[in-house]
KOLVO-911222 format. One line per 8 residues: their letters; for each residue x, y, z of N, C-alpha, C. Coordinates in steps of 0.2 Angstrom, whole numbers, plus 2048, in hexadecimal, padded with zeros to 3 digits. Layout:
N
a	X,Y,Z,X,Y,Z,X,Y,Z; ...
END
This chain:
85
xxxxxxxx	5FC,6C7,903,5FF,6C8,900,600,6C1,8F9; 600,6C2,8F3,603,6B9,8F0,607,6B8,8EF; 60A,6B5,8EF,60F,6AE,8EC,612,6AF,8E5; 619,6B0,8E4,617,6AF,8DC,618,6A7,8DA; 614,6A8,8D4,613,6A1,8D2,610,69A,8D9; 60C,69E,8D8,604,69C,8DC,5FE,69E,8DB; 603,69F,8D4,5F8,6A4,8D2,5F3,69E,8CC; 5EE,69D,8CB,5ED,69B,8C4,5E7,69D,8C3
xxxxxxxx	5E4,69E,8C0,5DF,6A0,8B8,5D6,69B,8BD; 5D5,69E,8BF,5CC,69B,8C3,5C6,69E,8BC; 5C5,69D,8BA,5C0,69A,8B2,5B7,69B,8B6; 5B7,6A2,8B7,5AC,6A5,8BA,5A9,69C,8BB; 5AB,69A,8B6,5A6,692,8B8,5A5,68F,8BD; 5AD,68F,8C0,5AF,68A,8C2,5AB,68C,8CD; 5A9,693,8CC,5A7,698,8D2,5A0,696,8D1; 59D,696,8CE,593,698,8CA,592,692,8CF
xxxxxxxx	58C,692,8CE,588,68E,8CE,584,689,8C8; 583,684,8C8,580,683,8C4,577,681,8C2; 576,685,8BD,571,686,8BB,56D,683,8B4; 566,683,8B5,563,681,8AE,55E,687,8AD; 560,68A,8A7,55B,691,8A7,55A,695,8AD; 55F,695,8B2,55F,699,8B8,55B,698,8BC; 55A,691,8BF,559,68F,8C5,55C,689,8C6; 55D,688,8CD,565,684,8CD,563,67B,8CB
xxxxxxxx	569,677,8C9,566,671,8C7,562,670,8C7; 563,66B,8CF,560,668,8D2,557,669,8D5; 557,66F,8D3,552,674,8D6,54C,672,8CE; 550,672,8CA,54D,671,8C4,547,66C,8C0; 54E,666,8C3,54C,65E,8C2,548,65D,8C7; 547,660,8CC,542,65E,8D1,53D,65D,8D0; 53A,663,8D0,532,66A,8CD,532,665,8C2; 537,665,8C1,536,662,8B9,52F,65B,8BB
xxxxxxxx	536,656,8C1,532,652,8C2,52D,652,8C4; 529,656,8CB,526,655,8CD,520,658,8C9; 522,65C,8C3,51D,65E,8BE,51B,65A,8B9; 520,655,8B7,51C,64E,8B4,51A,649,8B7; 51C,64A,8BA,515,642,8BF,510,647,8C2; 511,64E,8C1,509,64F,8C3,504,650,8BA; 506,653,8B8,504,654,8B2,505,64C,8AC; 508,64B,8AC,508,642,8AB,508,63C,8AE
xxxxxxxx	508,63D,8B2,50A,637,8B7,502,636,8B9; 4FF,63B,8BC,4F9,63C,8C1,4F5,63F,8BD; 4F6,641,8B5,4F1,642,8B1,4EC,649,8B3; 4F0,64E,8B6,4EC,657,8BB,4F5,65B,8B9; 4F4,65C,8B2,4F6,661,8AE,4F3,668,8B0; 4EE,667,8AF,4EC,66F,8B1,4ED,671,8BD; 4F1,66A,8BF,4F1,66A,8C5,4FA,66C,8C2; 4FE,667,8BF,504,665,8BD,50A,66C,8BD
xxxxxxxx	504,670,8B6,509,676,8AF,50A,67C,8B7; 504,67E,8BB,506,683,8BC,50A,681,8C4; 509,67E,8C6,50E,67A,8CB,515,67B,8CA; 513,678,8C4,51F,67B,8C2,51F,67F,8C2; 519,682,8BF,51E,68A,8BC,51F,68E,8C2; 519,691,8C6,519,691,8D0,520,68F,8D1; 523,689,8D4,527,687,8D3,52D,688,8D2; 52D,688,8CC,533,68A,8C6,534,692,8C9
xxxxxxxx	531,696,8C7,532,69E,8C7,534,69E,8CE; 531,69B,8D4,532,69C,8DE,53B,69A,8DD; 53B,695,8D9,545,693,8D9,549,698,8D5; 546,69B,8D0,548,6A0,8C9,54B,6A3,8CE; 543,6A6,8D3,543,6AE,8D7,54B,6AD,8DB; 548,6A9,8DD,54C,6AA,8E3,554,6A8,8E2; 556,6A4,8DF,55E,6A4,8D9,55F,6AC,8D8; 55B,6B0,8D4,55A,6B6,8D3,55F,6B9,8DA
xxxxxxxx	55A,6B8,8DC,55F,6BE,8E3,563,6BB,8E8; 567,6B0,8E6,56C,6B0,8EC,56C,6AB,8E8; 570,6AC,8E2,572,6A4,8E0,572,69E,8E5; 574,69F,8EC,576,699,8EF,56D,697,8F4; 56A,69C,8F0,566,69A,8F6,560,693,8F9; 563,68E,8F1,55F,68A,8F3,563,684,8F6; 568,684,8F6,56C,684,8FA,56C,683,8FE; 56E,688,901,56E,68C,907,567,688,90E
xxxxxxxx	561,688,90A,55A,686,90C,55C,67F,90C; 55E,67A,907,55F,671,90C,565,673,90D; 569,675,90F,56C,675,916,56A,677,91D; 566,67A,91E,565,67C,922,55D,679,924; 558,674,91F,555,670,920,558,66A,923; 55F,666,920,563,663,924,565,664,92D; 566,667,92C,569,66A,933,561,66A,937; 566,665,93F,560,663,944,55F,66C,948
xxxxx	55A,66B,94A,557,670,951,55B,670,956; 55E,672,955,564,670,95E,561,676,962; 55F,67D,963,55E,67F,963,555,685,966; 553,67D,964,54A,682,962,548,67E,96A; 544,681,96F,541,680,974,544,67B,979
END
């Protein structure tokens, strides 16, 4: 039951995750840095560019299925495995 006077409009951008070209911002920055290191730093563009494209495609696919998929994966990897064997 809403209380009169205690409602505010909420813009949709405040509830959506921040993305760059459809993938989460942190993932895109990490993938771009890795691609730049492989392609420019190690001078292996035949490895870096396809790997970067594949990683970006995987991040984009996961984000389209669930906008918070990569955040959930990161949180899952940080949790200790208490119940394992």
